[in-house]
C-alpha positions in Angstrom: 3.0 6.7 -21.1 2.7 10.5 -21.3 1.2 10.1 -24.8 -1.9 8.6 -23.1 -2.5 11.9 -21.3 -2.5 14.0 -24.4 -5.6 16.3 -24.9 -6.3 14.5 -28.2 -7.3 11.3 -26.2 -10.1 13.3 -24.6 -11.5 14.2 -28.0 -11.1 10.6 -29.2 -13.0 9.2 -26.1 -15.8 11.8 -26.5 -16.2 11.1 -30.3 -16.1 7.3 -29.8 -18.7 7.5 -27.1 -21.1 9.6 -29.1 -20.6 7.6 -32.3 -21.5 4.4 -30.4 -24.7 5.9 -29.0 -25.7 7.3 -32.4 -25.0 3.9 -34.0 -27.2 2.2 -31.5 -30.0 4.6 -32.3 -29.6 4.1 -36.1 -29.7 0.3 -35.6 -33.0 0.7 -33.7 -34.5 2.9 -36.5 -33.5 0.3 -39.1 -34.9 -2.6 -37.0 -38.2 -0.7 -36.4 -38.8 -0.3 -40.2 -38.7 -4.0 -40.7 -42.1 -5.6 -41.5 -43.4 -9.1 -41.3 -42.9 -10.9 -44.6 -46.2 -11.9 -46.3 -44.9 -15.3 -47.5 -42.2 -17.2 -45.6 -41.4 -15.3 -42.4 -38.7 -17.7 -41.1 -35.0 -17.6 -40.9 -34.7 -21.1 -42.4 -33.7 -22.7 -39.1 -35.7 -25.8 -38.1 -35.5 -27.8 -34.9 -37.2 -31.1 -34.0 -38.6 -31.4 -37.5 -41.3 -28.8 -37.2 -40.0 -26.0 -34.8 -39.2 -23.0 -37.0 -37.5 -19.8 -36.1 -39.6 -16.8 -37.1 -38.0 -13.5 -38.3 -40.4 -11.0 -36.7 -39.4 -7.4 -35.8 -38.7 -6.5 -32.1 -41.8 -5.7 -30.0 -42.6 -2.0 -29.7 -42.3 -2.0 -25.9 -38.9 -3.6 -26.2 -37.8 -0.9 -28.8 -39.1 1.7 -26.4 -36.9 0.5 -23.6 -33.9 0.7 -25.9 -34.8 4.3 -26.8 -35.2 5.2 -23.1 -31.6 3.8 -22.3 -30.2 6.0 -25.2 -32.0 9.1 -23.9 -30.8 8.4 -20.4 -27.2 8.0 -21.5 -27.3 11.3 -23.3 -28.8 13.1 -20.3 -26.2 11.4 -18.0 -23.3 12.5 -20.2 -24.7 16.1 -20.1 -24.6 16.3 -16.3 -21.8 13.9 -15.3 -18.2 13.3 -16.7 -18.0 10.7 -19.4 -17.2 12.6 -22.6 -13.4 12.7 -22.3 -12.3 15.7 -20.1 -15.8 17.2 -20.1 -16.7 17.6 -16.4 -20.5 17.7 -16.8 -22.9 20.5 -15.8 -23.0 19.3 -12.2 -19.2 19.4 -11.9 -19.2 16.0 -10.0 -16.0 14.1 -9.6 -14.8 11.0 -7.7 -12.2 13.1 -5.9 -14.7 15.5 -4.6 -17.0 12.7 -3.5 -14.1 11.0 -1.8 -13.0 14.2 0.0 -16.5 14.9 1.2 -16.8 11.3 2.5 -13.5 11.6 4.4 -14.5 14.9 5.9 -17.9 13.5 7.0 -16.2 10.5 8.7 -13.6 12.8 10.4 -16.5 14.9 11.8 -18.1 11.8 13.1 -15.0 10.5 14.9 -13.8 13.9 16.1 -15.4 13.6 19.6 -13.7 10.2 20.0 -10.2 11.5 19.1 -10.8 14.6 21.3 -11.0 12.2 24.3 -7.8 10.5 23.2 -6.0 13.8 22.8 -6.1 14.2 26.6 -4.2 10.9 27.2 -0.5 10.2 27.1 1.0 7.1 25.5 0.7 5.0 28.6 -2.9 5.9 29.1 -3.7 5.2 25.5 -2.0 1.8 25.7 -4.3 0.8 28.6 -7.5 2.2 27.1 -9.4 -0.6 25.5 -11.3 1.7 23.0 -8.1 3.4 21.9 -6.3 0.1 21.4 -9.2 -1.2 19.3 -9.0 1.9 17.1 -5.2 1.6 16.9 -5.4 -2.0 16.0 -7.9 -1.3 13.2 -5.6 1.5 11.9 -2.7 -0.9 12.0 -4.5 -3.6 10.1 -5.6 -1.1 7.4 -2.3 0.7 7.0 0.6 -1.3 8.3 -0.1 -5.0 8.3 0.6 -5.3 4.5 4.3 -5.0 5.4 4.7 -5.7 9.1 2.1 -8.5 9.2 -1.2 -8.7 11.0 0.7 -9.8 14.2 3.2 -7.0 13.7 6.1 -9.5 13.7 7.3 -8.4 10.3 9.2 -10.6 7.9 12.5 -10.5 6.0 13.2 -6.9 5.2 10.3 -5.6 7.3 11.0 -4.9 11.0 9.3 -6.8 13.8 7.3 -4.2 15.8 6.5 -6.5 18.7 10.0 -6.7 20.1 12.2 -4.1 21.8 14.6 -3.7 18.9 14.2 -0.3 17.2 16.1 1.2 14.3 15.1 4.8 15.0 14.0 4.6 18.6 11.0 3.1 20.3 9.5 6.0 22.2 6.0 7.1 21.3 7.2 10.3 19.9 9.7 8.5 17.6 7.1 6.1 16.4 4.8 9.1 15.6 7.7 10.6 13.7 8.3 7.4 11.7 4.6 7.1 10.8 4.2 10.7 9.9 7.4 11.3 7.8 8.3 7.8 6.8 11.8 6.3 6.9 14.4 5.4 4.3 17.3 3.3 5.5 20.2 3.2 3.0 23.4 1.1 3.5 25.8 1.7 0.6 27.8 -1.2 -0.9 30.9 -1.4 1.4 33.0 -4.1 -0.3 35.4 -1.7 -1.8 35.9 0.1 1.5 36.4 -3.2 3.4 38.9 -4.7 0.9 39.3 -8.1 -0.8 36.8 -10.9 -0.9 38.6 -12.5 2.1 38.3 -9.3 4.0 34.6 -9.1 3.4 34.2 -12.7 4.6 36.3 -12.0 7.7 34.1 -8.9 8.5 31.0 -11.0 8.1 32.4 -13.5 10.6 33.2 -10.6 13.0 29.7 -9.2 12.7 28.4 -12.7 13.6 30.6 -12.8 16.6 29.2 -9.5 17.9 25.9 -11.2 18.6 27.4 -14.4 19.9 26.2 -16.2 16.8 28.2 -19.3 15.5 31.3 -18.0 13.8 34.9 -18.7 12.9 36.9 -17.1 15.7 40.1 -16.7 13.7 38.3 -15.1 10.7 36.4 -12.8 13.1 39.6 -11.6 14.7 41.1 -10.9 11.3 37.9 -9.0 10.3 37.8 -6.8 13.4 40.2 -4.2 12.1 38.4 -4.0 8.7 35.1 -3.4 10.6 36.3 0.2 11.0 34.8 0.9 7.6 31.4 0.0 9.1 31.8 1.7 12.5 30.9 5.2 11.1 27.2 4.1 11.1 27.1 1.0 13.3 29.4 2.3 15.9 32.8 1.0 17.0 31.0 -1.5 19.3 28.5 -2.4 16.6 25.5 -1.3 18.7 24.2 0.8 15.9 23.1 4.5 15.7 19.4 5.2 16.0 19.9 8.7 14.6 20.9 7.1 11.3 18.7 4.0 11.5 21.8 1.8 11.6 20.9 -1.5 13.1 22.4 -2.9 16.3 24.7 -5.8 15.3 25.2 -7.1 18.8 21.7 -8.6 19.2 20.3 -11.5 17.4 17.8 -9.6 15.3 18.5 -10.0 11.6 16.3 -7.8 9.4 17.6 -9.1 6.1 18.5 -12.7 7.0 21.0 -14.5 9.2 24.3 -16.2 8.4 27.6 -15.5 6.7 26.2 -15.2 3.2 23.4 -12.8 4.3 26.0 -10.5 5.9 28.3 -10.8 2.9 25.4 -9.9 0.5 24.6 -6.8 2.6 28.3 -5.7 2.6 28.7 -6.2 -1.2 25.3 -5.0 -2.4 24.2 -2.6 0.3 20.5 -2.2 1.3 17.8 0.3 0.5 14.6 0.1 2.6 11.8 2.6 2.5 8.8 3.1 4.7 6.3 5.5 3.1 5.1 8.6 5.0 1.5 8.4 6.2 0.9 12.1 6.9 -1.2 12.4 3.7 -3.3 9.3 4.6 -3.9 9.7 8.3 -4.7 12.7 10.5 -2.4 13.7 13.3 -4.9 12.3 15.8 -5.0 8.9 14.1 -1.3 8.7 13.9 -1.0 9.4 17.6 -3.4 6.6 18.5 -1.7 4.2 16.0 1.7 5.0 17.4 0.4 4.2 20.9 -0.8 0.8 19.7 2.5 0.0 18.1 4.3 1.2 21.2 2.1 -1.0 23.4 3.2 -4.1 21.5 6.9 -3.6 22.4 6.0 -2.7 26.0 4.2 -6.1 26.5 7.4 -7.8 25.3 9.5 -5.8 27.7 7.2 -6.6 30.6 7.3 -10.3 29.8 11.1 -10.2 29.6 11.3 -8.6 33.1 8.9 -11.1 34.5 11.2 -13.9 33.4 
C-alpha cells in the first residue's frame, strides 16, 4: 500500500487532470470548426419513414458553456487542491475546515459545559439537559458497540447493569472513556492441564455462579482453578484493577455454557475499547460518563426497591 503514497503518484494525478482538460478543449475546437454540409447533412439514421437525424454542429451558446466550465476548472485548480499534492494558492484543506468547524462548535457549547462543570456526578445524573447531551454523545460515540440501549451484546459489556470490569464509579468511567481499555486473557489450557482438566475447570467456573453444572467435575476442577486465580481471584470474584471479570455472578460477556468457558480457556480473549480523548473534550467525556453512570444507578435503585 505504501506504493500508492509515493510522490510520483502526485505527478501522475496532476498530469492526468491537465491532459483531460486540454483534451476537452481540443475536442471543442474541432467540433467548432465543423460546418453544415451543402448536400446531405444527415447521419443516415431514419425513424418513422421520414424522421431524419441531422448532423449539425453544436450551437455557439452551448459551446460557450463548455468553454466556461473549462476556464472555471483551471481557475479552481489554481486556487484549491486538485493537482496531486499542490495545495492551491488559498492553502485550503479539508482538515483545516474541519478543525475550524469543531472549534466554532466548541465555542458555541462552552457556556453549556461551563454550567455542567460545577456539578458532580449525582447532580449531572439528575439534570435533564445534561442527560440529553450525554445521551446524544452516547448515541454518536458508544452505541455502535454497546447498543442504543447500552445493554451491549456478546463481547461488548452491558452498561446498564451494576457489573463493571474496571469499576463503576464516575471517575473510573471517565478514565475508561478517556484512555480506552484493553482486556487480554491469555490461552490457559497449557497451564490448566489436560483436556479433561480444562473441562473440569469450566464446570467449576459454572458452579461459582450457581449455574447448572456437574458437581463431581467441578470439584475435580477446583484445584486446577489456581492457574486462573492470579487474575480472577481465589474466590473467582475478579480483579477490577486488571479488568478480570467476576465469575461468581451470572453475567457472561463472551457467552454462557461449558463450551463457551472452554473456548475462553483454550483460546484466550483480547477485547479492546478505543480511547476517546482525541475525539471528545474533557467536558464532553465528563457528561458522557455521568450519563453512563446514571444507567447503572437506575438498575441499583430498582434492585433495592424489590
